[in-house]
PDB file of N, CA, C and O in Angstrom:
ATOM      1  N   MET A   1      58.116 131.919 174.283  1.00  0.00           N
ATOM      2  CA  MET A   1      59.180 131.615 173.343  1.00  0.00           C
ATOM      3  C   MET A   1      60.278 132.665 173.513  1.00  0.00           C
ATOM      4  O   MET A   1      60.118 133.810 173.090  1.00  0.00           O
ATOM      5  N   THR A   2      61.377 132.279 174.125  1.00  0.00           N
ATOM      6  CA  THR A   2      62.512 133.185 174.239  1.00  0.00           C
ATOM      7  C   THR A   2      63.461 132.935 173.067  1.00  0.00           C
ATOM      8  O   THR A   2      63.506 131.830 172.527  1.00  0.00           O
ATOM      9  N   PRO A   3      64.208 133.949 172.678  1.00  0.00           N
ATOM     10  CA  PRO A   3      65.055 133.803 171.497  1.00  0.00           C
ATOM     11  C   PRO A   3      66.196 132.818 171.710  1.00  0.00           C
ATOM     12  O   PRO A   3      66.864 132.836 172.743  1.00  0.00           O
ATOM     13  N   GLY A   4      66.410 131.962 170.720  1.00  0.00           N
ATOM     14  CA  GLY A   4      67.544 131.055 170.723  1.00  0.00           C
ATOM     15  C   GLY A   4      68.694 131.668 169.945  1.00  0.00           C
ATOM     16  O   GLY A   4      68.585 132.781 169.430  1.00  0.00           O
ATOM     17  N   LEU A   5      69.774 130.950 169.864  1.00  0.00           N
ATOM     18  CA  LEU A   5      70.968 131.476 169.213  1.00  0.00           C
ATOM     19  C   LEU A   5      70.726 131.769 167.731  1.00  0.00           C
ATOM     20  O   LEU A   5      71.167 132.803 167.229  1.00  0.00           O
ATOM     21  N   ILE A   6      70.040 130.883 167.034  1.00  0.00           N
ATOM     22  CA  ILE A   6      69.776 131.100 165.602  1.00  0.00           C
ATOM     23  C   ILE A   6      68.962 132.374 165.394  1.00  0.00           C
ATOM     24  O   ILE A   6      69.246 133.152 164.484  1.00  0.00           O
ATOM     25  N   GLU A   7      67.955 132.588 166.233  1.00  0.00           N
ATOM     26  CA  GLU A   7      67.131 133.782 166.112  1.00  0.00           C
ATOM     27  C   GLU A   7      67.937 135.044 166.426  1.00  0.00           C
ATOM     28  O   GLU A   7      67.752 136.079 165.785  1.00  0.00           O
ATOM     29  N   LEU A   8      68.833 134.955 167.416  1.00  0.00           N
ATOM     30  CA  LEU A   8      69.665 136.109 167.744  1.00  0.00           C
ATOM     31  C   LEU A   8      70.646 136.427 166.618  1.00  0.00           C
ATOM     32  O   LEU A   8      70.910 137.594 166.329  1.00  0.00           O
ATOM     33  N   VAL A   9      71.180 135.395 165.991  1.00  0.00           N
ATOM     34  CA  VAL A   9      72.074 135.620 164.851  1.00  0.00           C
ATOM     35  C   VAL A   9      71.286 136.221 163.683  1.00  0.00           C
ATOM     36  O   VAL A   9      71.793 137.087 162.971  1.00  0.00           O
ATOM     37  N   PHE A  10      70.064 135.768 163.492  1.00  0.00           N
ATOM     38  CA  PHE A  10      69.195 136.352 162.466  1.00  0.00           C
ATOM     39  C   PHE A  10      68.967 137.838 162.749  1.00  0.00           C
ATOM     40  O   PHE A  10      69.074 138.664 161.843  1.00  0.00           O
ATOM     41  N   ALA A  11      68.655 138.179 163.995  1.00  0.00           N
ATOM     42  CA  ALA A  11      68.448 139.579 164.363  1.00  0.00           C
ATOM     43  C   ALA A  11      69.740 140.378 164.185  1.00  0.00           C
ATOM     44  O   ALA A  11      69.699 141.529 163.749  1.00  0.00           O
ATOM     45  N   TYR A  12      70.887 139.777 164.519  1.00  0.00           N
ATOM     46  CA  TYR A  12      72.148 140.485 164.317  1.00  0.00           C
ATOM     47  C   TYR A  12      72.429 140.681 162.827  1.00  0.00           C
ATOM     48  O   TYR A  12      72.997 141.700 162.434  1.00  0.00           O
ATOM     49  N   GLY A  13      72.043 139.731 162.013  1.00  0.00           N
ATOM     50  CA  GLY A  13      72.189 139.899 160.563  1.00  0.00           C
ATOM     51  C   GLY A  13      71.392 141.090 160.063  1.00  0.00           C
ATOM     52  O   GLY A  13      71.867 141.854 159.223  1.00  0.00           O
ATOM     53  N   LEU A  14      70.177 141.247 160.578  1.00  0.00           N
ATOM     54  CA  LEU A  14      69.379 142.424 160.227  1.00  0.00           C
ATOM     55  C   LEU A  14      70.067 143.700 160.705  1.00  0.00           C
ATOM     56  O   LEU A  14      70.098 144.705 159.994  1.00  0.00           O
ATOM     57  N   THR A  15      70.621 143.648 161.924  1.00  0.00           N
ATOM     58  CA  THR A  15      71.322 144.799 162.489  1.00  0.00           C
ATOM     59  C   THR A  15      72.536 145.159 161.646  1.00  0.00           C
ATOM     60  O   THR A  15      72.736 146.321 161.295  1.00  0.00           O
ATOM     61  N   PHE A  16      73.343 144.156 161.323  1.00  0.00           N
ATOM     62  CA  PHE A  16      74.548 144.394 160.542  1.00  0.00           C
ATOM     63  C   PHE A  16      74.202 144.970 159.173  1.00  0.00           C
ATOM     64  O   PHE A  16      74.843 145.913 158.710  1.00  0.00           O
ATOM     65  N   GLY A  17      73.207 144.410 158.541  1.00  0.00           N
ATOM     66  CA  GLY A  17      72.790 144.911 157.232  1.00  0.00           C
ATOM     67  C   GLY A  17      72.313 146.344 157.296  1.00  0.00           C
ATOM     68  O   GLY A  17      72.657 147.154 156.436  1.00  0.00           O
ATOM     69  N   ALA A  18      71.520 146.668 158.310  1.00  0.00           N
ATOM     70  CA  ALA A  18      71.023 148.037 158.441  1.00  0.00           C
ATOM     71  C   ALA A  18      72.146 149.015 158.753  1.00  0.00           C
ATOM     72  O   ALA A  18      72.160 150.132 158.236  1.00  0.00           O
ATOM     73  N   MET A  19      73.088 148.601 159.596  1.00  0.00           N
ATOM     74  CA  MET A  19      74.168 149.508 159.997  1.00  0.00           C
ATOM     75  C   MET A  19      75.232 149.683 158.920  1.00  0.00           C
ATOM     76  O   MET A  19      75.799 150.768 158.786  1.00  0.00           O
ATOM     77  N   ASN A  20      75.509 148.642 158.158  1.00  0.00           N
ATOM     78  CA  ASN A  20      76.651 148.679 157.251  1.00  0.00           C
ATOM     79  C   ASN A  20      76.305 148.702 155.772  1.00  0.00           C
ATOM     80  O   ASN A  20      77.136 149.112 154.962  1.00  0.00           O
ATOM     81  N   LYS A  21      75.132 148.285 155.399  1.00  0.00           N
ATOM     82  CA  LYS A  21      74.786 148.234 153.977  1.00  0.00           C
ATOM     83  C   LYS A  21      73.758 149.284 153.600  1.00  0.00           C
ATOM     84  O   LYS A  21      73.882 149.914 152.549  1.00  0.00           O
ATOM     85  N   MET A  22      72.755 149.487 154.424  1.00  0.00           N
ATOM     86  CA  MET A  22      71.716 150.451 154.094  1.00  0.00           C
ATOM     87  C   MET A  22      72.259 151.870 153.967  1.00  0.00           C
ATOM     88  O   MET A  22      71.885 152.562 153.020  1.00  0.00           O
ATOM     89  N   PRO A  23      73.126 152.344 154.873  1.00  0.00           N
ATOM     90  CA  PRO A  23      73.612 153.715 154.721  1.00  0.00           C
ATOM     91  C   PRO A  23      74.358 153.975 153.416  1.00  0.00           C
ATOM     92  O   PRO A  23      74.460 155.128 152.997  1.00  0.00           O
ATOM     93  N   ASP A  24      74.878 152.947 152.766  1.00  0.00           N
ATOM     94  CA  ASP A  24      75.612 153.152 151.518  1.00  0.00           C
ATOM     95  C   ASP A  24      74.765 153.822 150.444  1.00  0.00           C
ATOM     96  O   ASP A  24      75.285 154.618 149.662  1.00  0.00           O
ATOM     97  N   PHE A  25      73.485 153.520 150.393  1.00  0.00           N
ATOM     98  CA  PHE A  25      72.698 154.080 149.298  1.00  0.00           C
ATOM     99  C   PHE A  25      71.631 155.082 149.724  1.00  0.00           C
ATOM    100  O   PHE A  25      71.063 155.747 148.859  1.00  0.00           O
ATOM    101  N   ILE A  26      71.330 155.223 151.019  1.00  0.00           N
ATOM    102  CA  ILE A  26      70.351 156.238 151.429  1.00  0.00           C
ATOM    103  C   ILE A  26      70.796 157.034 152.648  1.00  0.00           C
ATOM    104  O   ILE A  26      69.978 157.722 153.259  1.00  0.00           O
ATOM    105  N   TYR A  27      72.060 156.959 153.013  1.00  0.00           N
ATOM    106  CA  TYR A  27      72.553 157.591 154.229  1.00  0.00           C
ATOM    107  C   TYR A  27      72.252 159.090 154.264  1.00  0.00           C
ATOM    108  O   TYR A  27      71.798 159.595 155.291  1.00  0.00           O
ATOM    109  N   GLU A  28      72.490 159.798 153.186  1.00  0.00           N
ATOM    110  CA  GLU A  28      72.306 161.242 153.173  1.00  0.00           C
ATOM    111  C   GLU A  28      70.836 161.650 153.132  1.00  0.00           C
ATOM    112  O   GLU A  28      70.515 162.806 153.405  1.00  0.00           O
ATOM    113  N   ARG A  29      69.958 160.747 152.805  1.00  0.00           N
ATOM    114  CA  ARG A  29      68.534 161.077 152.701  1.00  0.00           C
ATOM    115  C   ARG A  29      67.788 160.898 154.018  1.00  0.00           C
ATOM    116  O   ARG A  29      66.647 161.343 154.148  1.00  0.00           O
ATOM    117  N   LEU A  30      68.418 160.254 154.992  1.00  0.00           N
ATOM    118  CA  LEU A  30      67.746 159.976 156.260  1.00  0.00           C
ATOM    119  C   LEU A  30      67.876 161.146 157.228  1.00  0.00           C
ATOM    120  O   LEU A  30      68.883 161.854 157.215  1.00  0.00           O
ATOM    121  N   PRO A  31      66.864 161.353 158.065  1.00  0.00           N
ATOM    122  CA  PRO A  31      66.974 162.385 159.093  1.00  0.00           C
ATOM    123  C   PRO A  31      68.082 162.046 160.104  1.00  0.00           C
ATOM    124  O   PRO A  31      68.515 160.899 160.215  1.00  0.00           O
ATOM    125  N   SER A  32      68.514 163.046 160.815  1.00  0.00           N
ATOM    126  CA  SER A  32      69.623 162.912 161.771  1.00  0.00           C
ATOM    127  C   SER A  32      69.353 161.837 162.821  1.00  0.00           C
ATOM    128  O   SER A  32      70.267 161.091 163.173  1.00  0.00           O
ATOM    129  N   LEU A  33      68.131 161.736 163.328  1.00  0.00           N
ATOM    130  CA  LEU A  33      67.804 160.747 164.360  1.00  0.00           C
ATOM    131  C   LEU A  33      68.025 159.328 163.862  1.00  0.00           C
ATOM    132  O   LEU A  33      68.563 158.495 164.592  1.00  0.00           O
ATOM    133  N   ILE A  34      67.623 159.042 162.644  1.00  0.00           N
ATOM    134  CA  ILE A  34      67.804 157.696 162.088  1.00  0.00           C
ATOM    135  C   ILE A  34      69.279 157.422 161.829  1.00  0.00           C
ATOM    136  O   ILE A  34      69.736 156.292 161.996  1.00  0.00           O
ATOM    137  N   ASN A  35      70.029 158.448 161.421  1.00  0.00           N
ATOM    138  CA  ASN A  35      71.473 158.275 161.251  1.00  0.00           C
ATOM    139  C   ASN A  35      72.136 157.890 162.566  1.00  0.00           C
ATOM    140  O   ASN A  35      73.005 157.019 162.590  1.00  0.00           O
ATOM    141  N   ARG A  36      71.735 158.530 163.657  1.00  0.00           N
ATOM    142  CA  ARG A  36      72.292 158.184 164.976  1.00  0.00           C
ATOM    143  C   ARG A  36      71.869 156.783 165.387  1.00  0.00           C
ATOM    144  O   ARG A  36      72.658 156.059 165.993  1.00  0.00           O
ATOM    145  N   LEU A  37      70.636 156.383 165.070  1.00  0.00           N
ATOM    146  CA  LEU A  37      70.162 155.035 165.373  1.00  0.00           C
ATOM    147  C   LEU A  37      71.009 153.996 164.652  1.00  0.00           C
ATOM    148  O   LEU A  37      71.388 152.983 165.240  1.00  0.00           O
ATOM    149  N   LEU A  38      71.306 154.243 163.381  1.00  0.00           N
ATOM    150  CA  LEU A  38      72.080 153.290 162.595  1.00  0.00           C
ATOM    151  C   LEU A  38      73.541 153.222 163.007  1.00  0.00           C
ATOM    152  O   LEU A  38      74.240 152.281 162.632  1.00  0.00           O
ATOM    153  N   ALA A  39      74.016 154.196 163.768  1.00  0.00           N
ATOM    154  CA  ALA A  39      75.393 154.173 164.260  1.00  0.00           C
ATOM    155  C   ALA A  39      75.511 153.394 165.572  1.00  0.00           C
ATOM    156  O   ALA A  39      76.622 153.120 166.027  1.00  0.00           O
ATOM    157  N   CYS A  40      74.397 153.040 166.174  1.00  0.00           N
ATOM    158  CA  CYS A  40      74.378 152.384 167.484  1.00  0.00           C
ATOM    159  C   CYS A  40      73.936 150.924 167.327  1.00  0.00           C
ATOM    160  O   CYS A  40      72.805 150.656 166.921  1.00  0.00           O
ATOM    161  N   ALA A  41      74.825 149.991 167.648  1.00  0.00           N
ATOM    162  CA  ALA A  41      74.504 148.567 167.496  1.00  0.00           C
ATOM    163  C   ALA A  41      73.386 148.138 168.445  1.00  0.00           C
ATOM    164  O   ALA A  41      72.542 147.322 168.075  1.00  0.00           O
ATOM    165  N   TYR A  42      73.372 148.678 169.659  1.00  0.00           N
ATOM    166  CA  TYR A  42      72.314 148.306 170.602  1.00  0.00           C
ATOM    167  C   TYR A  42      70.959 148.816 170.113  1.00  0.00           C
ATOM    168  O   TYR A  42      69.969 148.084 170.139  1.00  0.00           O
ATOM    169  N   CYS A  43      70.918 150.075 169.667  1.00  0.00           N
ATOM    170  CA  CYS A  43      69.659 150.666 169.213  1.00  0.00           C
ATOM    171  C   CYS A  43      69.100 149.939 167.991  1.00  0.00           C
ATOM    172  O   CYS A  43      67.924 149.577 167.951  1.00  0.00           O
ATOM    173  N   THR A  44      69.950 149.735 167.012  1.00  0.00           N
ATOM    174  CA  THR A  44      69.512 149.048 165.796  1.00  0.00           C
ATOM    175  C   THR A  44      69.151 147.601 166.116  1.00  0.00           C
ATOM    176  O   THR A  44      68.172 147.073 165.590  1.00  0.00           O
ATOM    177  N   GLY A  45      69.943 146.956 166.981  1.00  0.00           N
ATOM    178  CA  GLY A  45      69.657 145.584 167.385  1.00  0.00           C
ATOM    179  C   GLY A  45      68.339 145.452 168.113  1.00  0.00           C
ATOM    180  O   GLY A  45      67.636 144.455 167.943  1.00  0.00           O
ATOM    181  N   PHE A  46      67.987 146.446 168.928  1.00  0.00           N
ATOM    182  CA  PHE A  46      66.710 146.447 169.632  1.00  0.00           C
ATOM    183  C   PHE A  46      65.555 146.381 168.633  1.00  0.00           C
ATOM    184  O   PHE A  46      64.654 145.552 168.762  1.00  0.00           O
ATOM    185  N   HIS A  47      65.595 147.256 167.647  1.00  0.00           N
ATOM    186  CA  HIS A  47      64.514 147.284 166.658  1.00  0.00           C
ATOM    187  C   HIS A  47      64.544 146.055 165.748  1.00  0.00           C
ATOM    188  O   HIS A  47      63.494 145.567 165.332  1.00  0.00           O
ATOM    189  N   ALA A  48      65.721 145.564 165.443  1.00  0.00           N
ATOM    190  CA  ALA A  48      65.821 144.338 164.646  1.00  0.00           C
ATOM    191  C   ALA A  48      65.270 143.151 165.420  1.00  0.00           C
ATOM    192  O   ALA A  48      64.760 142.207 164.816  1.00  0.00           O
ATOM    193  N   GLY A  49      65.363 143.180 166.732  1.00  0.00           N
ATOM    194  CA  GLY A  49      64.875 142.073 167.558  1.00  0.00           C
ATOM    195  C   GLY A  49      63.379 141.870 167.458  1.00  0.00           C
ATOM    196  O   GLY A  49      62.926 140.748 167.233  1.00  0.00           O
ATOM    197  N   TYR A  50      62.606 142.922 167.618  1.00  0.00           N
ATOM    198  CA  TYR A  50      61.157 142.717 167.516  1.00  0.00           C
ATOM    199  C   TYR A  50      60.727 142.483 166.070  1.00  0.00           C
ATOM    200  O   TYR A  50      59.745 141.783 165.823  1.00  0.00           O
ATOM    201  N   LEU A  51      61.459 143.067 165.107  1.00  0.00           N
ATOM    202  CA  LEU A  51      61.140 142.763 163.709  1.00  0.00           C
ATOM    203  C   LEU A  51      61.422 141.293 163.394  1.00  0.00           C
ATOM    204  O   LEU A  51      60.655 140.647 162.680  1.00  0.00           O
ATOM    205  N   ALA A  52      62.525 140.771 163.932  1.00  0.00           N
ATOM    206  CA  ALA A  52      62.838 139.345 163.743  1.00  0.00           C
ATOM    207  C   ALA A  52      61.778 138.480 164.408  1.00  0.00           C
ATOM    208  O   ALA A  52      61.377 137.456 163.856  1.00  0.00           O
ATOM    209  N   TYR A  53      61.322 138.882 165.588  1.00  0.00           N
ATOM    210  CA  TYR A  53      60.283 138.113 166.284  1.00  0.00           C
ATOM    211  C   TYR A  53      59.017 138.038 165.440  1.00  0.00           C
ATOM    212  O   TYR A  53      58.437 136.965 165.278  1.00  0.00           O
ATOM    213  N   PHE A  54      58.591 139.170 164.907  1.00  0.00           N
ATOM    214  CA  PHE A  54      57.374 139.169 164.090  1.00  0.00           C
ATOM    215  C   PHE A  54      57.573 138.397 162.787  1.00  0.00           C
ATOM    216  O   PHE A  54      56.627 137.797 162.277  1.00  0.00           O
ATOM    217  N   ALA A  55      58.784 138.405 162.246  1.00  0.00           N
ATOM    218  CA  ALA A  55      59.064 137.658 161.019  1.00  0.00           C
ATOM    219  C   ALA A  55      59.049 136.154 161.268  1.00  0.00           C
ATOM    220  O   ALA A  55      58.563 135.390 160.434  1.00  0.00           O
ATOM    221  N   ILE A  56      59.572 135.735 162.396  1.00  0.00           N
ATOM    222  CA  ILE A  56      59.670 134.302 162.703  1.00  0.00           C
ATOM    223  C   ILE A  56      58.369 133.754 163.266  1.00  0.00           C
ATOM    224  O   ILE A  56      57.998 132.620 162.966  1.00  0.00           O
ATOM    225  N   SER A  57      57.672 134.539 164.077  1.00  0.00           N
ATOM    226  CA  SER A  57      56.470 134.070 164.780  1.00  0.00           C
ATOM    227  C   SER A  57      55.197 134.568 164.126  1.00  0.00           C
ATOM    228  O   SER A  57      54.290 135.041 164.812  1.00  0.00           O
ATOM    229  N   HIS A  58      55.121 134.471 162.833  1.00  0.00           N
ATOM    230  CA  HIS A  58      53.997 135.062 162.112  1.00  0.00           C
ATOM    231  C   HIS A  58      52.653 134.427 162.410  1.00  0.00           C
ATOM    232  O   HIS A  58      51.628 135.070 162.186  1.00  0.00           O
ATOM    233  N   THR A  59      52.605 133.200 162.904  1.00  0.00           N
ATOM    234  CA  THR A  59      51.312 132.563 163.157  1.00  0.00           C
ATOM    235  C   THR A  59      50.939 132.530 164.632  1.00  0.00           C
ATOM    236  O   THR A  59      49.752 132.504 164.959  1.00  0.00           O
ATOM    237  N   ASP A  60      51.909 132.529 165.522  1.00  0.00           N
ATOM    238  CA  ASP A  60      51.612 132.440 166.955  1.00  0.00           C
ATOM    239  C   ASP A  60      52.268 133.576 167.735  1.00  0.00           C
ATOM    240  O   ASP A  60      53.115 133.342 168.597  1.00  0.00           O
ATOM    241  N   ILE A  61      51.873 134.796 167.425  1.00  0.00           N
ATOM    242  CA  ILE A  61      52.464 135.981 168.063  1.00  0.00           C
ATOM    243  C   ILE A  61      51.924 136.121 169.482  1.00  0.00           C
ATOM    244  O   ILE A  61      50.714 136.112 169.707  1.00  0.00           O
ATOM    245  N   VAL A  62      52.839 136.251 170.424  1.00  0.00           N
ATOM    246  CA  VAL A  62      52.509 136.569 171.806  1.00  0.00           C
ATOM    247  C   VAL A  62      53.121 137.943 172.047  1.00  0.00           C
ATOM    248  O   VAL A  62      54.345 138.076 172.071  1.00  0.00           O
ATOM    249  N   TRP A  63      52.298 138.953 172.224  1.00  0.00           N
ATOM    250  CA  TRP A  63      52.767 140.340 172.195  1.00  0.00           C
ATOM    251  C   TRP A  63      53.790 140.663 173.274  1.00  0.00           C
ATOM    252  O   TRP A  63      54.670 141.492 173.041  1.00  0.00           O
ATOM    253  N   HIS A  64      53.708 140.048 174.432  1.00  0.00           N
ATOM    254  CA  HIS A  64      54.688 140.381 175.472  1.00  0.00           C
ATOM    255  C   HIS A  64      56.042 139.713 175.228  1.00  0.00           C
ATOM    256  O   HIS A  64      56.991 139.983 175.964  1.00  0.00           O
ATOM    257  N   HIS A  65      56.158 138.858 174.225  1.00  0.00           N
ATOM    258  CA  HIS A  65      57.459 138.287 173.871  1.00  0.00           C
ATOM    259  C   HIS A  65      58.278 139.234 173.002  1.00  0.00           C
ATOM    260  O   HIS A  65      59.504 139.126 172.970  1.00  0.00           O
ATOM    261  N   ALA A  66      57.638 140.148 172.305  1.00  0.00           N
ATOM    262  CA  ALA A  66      58.355 141.077 171.432  1.00  0.00           C
ATOM    263  C   ALA A  66      59.382 141.921 172.198  1.00  0.00           C
ATOM    264  O   ALA A  66      60.501 142.076 171.710  1.00  0.00           O
ATOM    265  N   PRO A  67      59.053 142.476 173.381  1.00  0.00           N
ATOM    266  CA  PRO A  67      60.087 143.229 174.109  1.00  0.00           C
ATOM    267  C   PRO A  67      61.236 142.342 174.589  1.00  0.00           C
ATOM    268  O   PRO A  67      62.377 142.798 174.656  1.00  0.00           O
ATOM    269  N   ILE A  68      60.952 141.091 174.922  1.00  0.00           N
ATOM    270  CA  ILE A  68      62.017 140.166 175.321  1.00  0.00           C
ATOM    271  C   ILE A  68      62.996 139.993 174.163  1.00  0.00           C
ATOM    272  O   ILE A  68      64.210 140.072 174.347  1.00  0.00           O
ATOM    273  N   TRP A  69      62.458 139.760 172.980  1.00  0.00           N
ATOM    274  CA  TRP A  69      63.296 139.621 171.794  1.00  0.00           C
ATOM    275  C   TRP A  69      64.057 140.903 171.512  1.00  0.00           C
ATOM    276  O   TRP A  69      65.231 140.860 171.145  1.00  0.00           O
ATOM    277  N   ALA A  70      63.403 142.040 171.680  1.00  0.00           N
ATOM    278  CA  ALA A  70      64.039 143.316 171.384  1.00  0.00           C
ATOM    279  C   ALA A  70      65.247 143.550 172.290  1.00  0.00           C
ATOM    280  O   ALA A  70      66.324 143.898 171.807  1.00  0.00           O
ATOM    281  N   PHE A  71      65.075 143.360 173.601  1.00  0.00           N
ATOM    282  CA  PHE A  71      66.186 143.587 174.525  1.00  0.00           C
ATOM    283  C   PHE A  71      67.279 142.538 174.362  1.00  0.00           C
ATOM    284  O   PHE A  71      68.464 142.864 174.431  1.00  0.00           O
ATOM    285  N   ALA A  72      66.895 141.295 174.150  1.00  0.00           N
ATOM    286  CA  ALA A  72      67.900 140.242 173.938  1.00  0.00           C
ATOM    287  C   ALA A  72      68.699 140.510 172.668  1.00  0.00           C
ATOM    288  O   ALA A  72      69.918 140.343 172.649  1.00  0.00           O
ATOM    289  N   SER A  73      68.020 140.919 171.628  1.00  0.00           N
ATOM    290  CA  SER A  73      68.701 141.220 170.371  1.00  0.00           C
ATOM    291  C   SER A  73      69.593 142.441 170.500  1.00  0.00           C
ATOM    292  O   SER A  73      70.691 142.464 169.944  1.00  0.00           O
ATOM    293  N   GLY A  74      69.143 143.448 171.221  1.00  0.00           N
ATOM    294  CA  GLY A  74      69.963 144.637 171.431  1.00  0.00           C
ATOM    295  C   GLY A  74      71.258 144.303 172.145  1.00  0.00           C
ATOM    296  O   GLY A  74      72.334 144.743 171.740  1.00  0.00           O
ATOM    297  N   ALA A  75      71.150 143.519 173.214  1.00  0.00           N
ATOM    298  CA  ALA A  75      72.347 143.130 173.969  1.00  0.00           C
ATOM    299  C   ALA A  75      73.259 142.234 173.140  1.00  0.00           C
ATOM    300  O   ALA A  75      74.475 142.424 173.130  1.00  0.00           O
ATOM    301  N   PHE A  76      72.679 141.263 172.449  1.00  0.00           N
ATOM    302  CA  PHE A  76      73.481 140.357 171.623  1.00  0.00           C
ATOM    303  C   PHE A  76      74.149 141.122 170.480  1.00  0.00           C
ATOM    304  O   PHE A  76      75.326 140.905 170.196  1.00  0.00           O
ATOM    305  N   SER A  77      73.411 142.006 169.831  1.00  0.00           N
ATOM    306  CA  SER A  77      73.960 142.769 168.714  1.00  0.00           C
ATOM    307  C   SER A  77      75.095 143.671 169.170  1.00  0.00           C
ATOM    308  O   SER A  77      76.107 143.799 168.482  1.00  0.00           O
ATOM    309  N   TYR A  78      74.929 144.296 170.328  1.00  0.00           N
ATOM    310  CA  TYR A  78      75.989 145.154 170.848  1.00  0.00           C
ATOM    311  C   TYR A  78      77.244 144.327 171.145  1.00  0.00           C
ATOM    312  O   TYR A  78      78.349 144.719 170.773  1.00  0.00           O
ATOM    313  N   GLY A  79      77.072 143.189 171.812  1.00  0.00           N
ATOM    314  CA  GLY A  79      78.214 142.329 172.118  1.00  0.00           C
ATOM    315  C   GLY A  79      78.887 141.786 170.877  1.00  0.00           C
ATOM    316  O   GLY A  79      80.114 141.795 170.778  1.00  0.00           O
ATOM    317  N   ALA A  80      78.097 141.314 169.930  1.00  0.00           N
ATOM    318  CA  ALA A  80      78.658 140.761 168.693  1.00  0.00           C
ATOM    319  C   ALA A  80      79.361 141.843 167.882  1.00  0.00           C
ATOM    320  O   ALA A  80      80.448 141.614 167.351  1.00  0.00           O
ATOM    321  N   ASP A  81      78.747 143.018 167.786  1.00  0.00           N
ATOM    322  CA  ASP A  81      79.356 144.098 167.016  1.00  0.00           C
ATOM    323  C   ASP A  81      80.659 144.568 167.658  1.00  0.00           C
ATOM    324  O   ASP A  81      81.632 144.842 166.955  1.00  0.00           O
ATOM    325  N   THR A  82      80.686 144.662 168.973  1.00  0.00           N
ATOM    326  CA  THR A  82      81.909 145.061 169.675  1.00  0.00           C
ATOM    327  C   THR A  82      83.009 144.030 169.480  1.00  0.00           C
ATOM    328  O   THR A  82      84.158 144.390 169.225  1.00  0.00           O
ATOM    329  N   ALA A  83      82.668 142.751 169.598  1.00  0.00           N
ATOM    330  CA  ALA A  83      83.659 141.689 169.409  1.00  0.00           C
ATOM    331  C   ALA A  83      84.187 141.668 167.972  1.00  0.00           C
ATOM    332  O   ALA A  83      85.387 141.504 167.754  1.00  0.00           O
ATOM    333  N   LEU A  84      83.309 141.831 167.011  1.00  0.00           N
ATOM    334  CA  LEU A  84      83.739 141.824 165.616  1.00  0.00           C
ATOM    335  C   LEU A  84      84.580 143.049 165.269  1.00  0.00           C
ATOM    336  O   LEU A  84      85.537 142.941 164.502  1.00  0.00           O
ATOM    337  N   ARG A  85      84.241 144.200 165.816  1.00  0.00           N
ATOM    338  CA  ARG A  85      85.064 145.398 165.584  1.00  0.00           C
ATOM    339  C   ARG A  85      86.454 145.230 166.200  1.00  0.00           C
ATOM    340  O   ARG A  85      87.452 145.636 165.605  1.00  0.00           O
ATOM    341  N   LEU A  86      86.517 144.635 167.383  1.00  0.00           N
ATOM    342  CA  LEU A  86      87.800 144.387 168.034  1.00  0.00           C
ATOM    343  C   LEU A  86      88.638 143.419 167.198  1.00  0.00           C
ATOM    344  O   LEU A  86      89.822 143.663 166.962  1.00  0.00           O
ATOM    345  N   ALA A  87      88.029 142.333 166.758  1.00  0.00           N
ATOM    346  CA  ALA A  87      88.749 141.359 165.924  1.00  0.00           C
ATOM    347  C   ALA A  87      89.200 141.999 164.616  1.00  0.00           C
ATOM    348  O   ALA A  87      90.309 141.743 164.148  1.00  0.00           O
ATOM    349  N   GLU A  88      88.348 142.826 164.029  1.00  0.00           N
ATOM    350  CA  GLU A  88      88.694 143.489 162.775  1.00  0.00           C
ATOM    351  C   GLU A  88      89.842 144.474 162.967  1.00  0.00           C
ATOM    352  O   GLU A  88      90.696 144.597 162.089  1.00  0.00           O
ATOM    353  N   SER A  89      89.878 145.174 164.091  1.00  0.00           N
ATOM    354  CA  SER A  89      90.968 146.125 164.324  1.00  0.00           C
ATOM    355  C   SER A  89      92.302 145.398 164.489  1.00  0.00           C
ATOM    356  O   SER A  89      93.339 145.908 164.064  1.00  0.00           O
ATOM    357  N   HIS A  90      92.285 144.216 165.101  1.00  0.00           N
ATOM    358  CA  HIS A  90      93.516 143.442 165.238  1.00  0.00           C
ATOM    359  C   HIS A  90      93.927 142.809 163.908  1.00  0.00           C
ATOM    360  O   HIS A  90      95.118 142.632 163.652  1.00  0.00           O
ATOM    361  N   THR A  91      92.983 142.477 163.087  1.00  0.00           N
ATOM    362  CA  THR A  91      93.273 141.904 161.777  1.00  0.00           C
ATOM    363  C   THR A  91      93.970 142.938 160.890  1.00  0.00           C
ATOM    364  O   THR A  91      94.952 142.617 160.221  1.00  0.00           O
ATOM    365  N   HIS A  92      93.476 144.157 160.881  1.00  0.00           N
ATOM    366  CA  HIS A  92      94.092 145.203 160.065  1.00  0.00           C
ATOM    367  C   HIS A  92      95.483 145.548 160.553  1.00  0.00           C
ATOM    368  O   HIS A  92      96.373 145.821 159.748  1.00  0.00           O
ATOM    369  N   THR A  93      95.682 145.540 161.863  1.00  0.00           N
ATOM    370  CA  THR A  93      97.008 145.829 162.416  1.00  0.00           C
ATOM    371  C   THR A  93      98.004 144.763 162.015  1.00  0.00           C
ATOM    372  O   THR A  93      99.138 145.074 161.650  1.00  0.00           O
ATOM    373  N   LEU A  94      97.588 143.506 162.079  1.00  0.00           N
ATOM    374  CA  LEU A  94      98.484 142.417 161.692  1.00  0.00           C
ATOM    375  C   LEU A  94      98.798 142.457 160.206  1.00  0.00           C
ATOM    376  O   LEU A  94      99.924 142.160 159.805  1.00  0.00           O
ATOM    377  N   GLY A  95      97.836 142.813 159.394  1.00  0.00           N
ATOM    378  CA  GLY A  95      98.048 142.863 157.954  1.00  0.00           C
ATOM    379  C   GLY A  95      99.004 143.968 157.550  1.00  0.00           C
ATOM    380  O   GLY A  95      99.722 143.818 156.561  1.00  0.00           O
ATOM    381  N   GLU A  96      99.039 145.067 158.276  1.00  0.00           N
ATOM    382  CA  GLU A  96      99.904 146.186 157.934  1.00  0.00           C
ATOM    383  C   GLU A  96     101.357 145.927 158.316  1.00  0.00           C
ATOM    384  O   GLU A  96     102.267 146.474 157.691  1.00  0.00           O
ATOM    385  N   GLU A  97     101.589 145.088 159.349  1.00  0.00           N
ATOM    386  CA  GLU A  97     102.941 144.820 159.797  1.00  0.00           C
ATOM    387  C   GLU A  97     103.680 143.874 158.857  1.00  0.00           C
ATOM    388  O   GLU A  97     104.908 143.919 158.782  1.00  0.00           O
ATOM    389  N   ALA A  98     102.963 143.029 158.147  1.00  0.00           N
ATOM    390  CA  ALA A  98     103.601 142.036 157.291  1.00  0.00           C
ATOM    391  C   ALA A  98     104.174 142.603 156.029  1.00  0.00           C
ATOM    392  O   ALA A  98     104.740 141.866 155.222  1.00  0.00           O
TER     393      ALA A  98
END
């Protein structure tokens, strides 16, 4: 079972939530290593990928599929986060000129 688009979006949702919402209330309490992990879309996406796999495949887990999900989610999360940051930077620039 390789990850489909819906599963990758689910993993990216976990990544986005961990990177942008979780630090709001516990950012200062986390060790430095976890803070660096949460700043990296690929790193957080990697861990969100295998967590998403275990969440979705709770009855038919195939252990060698977890790394596939992890790497696919890491790459997808990095690409999606980069694209969204780029779009957001252009949105703010356009809003300031008006």
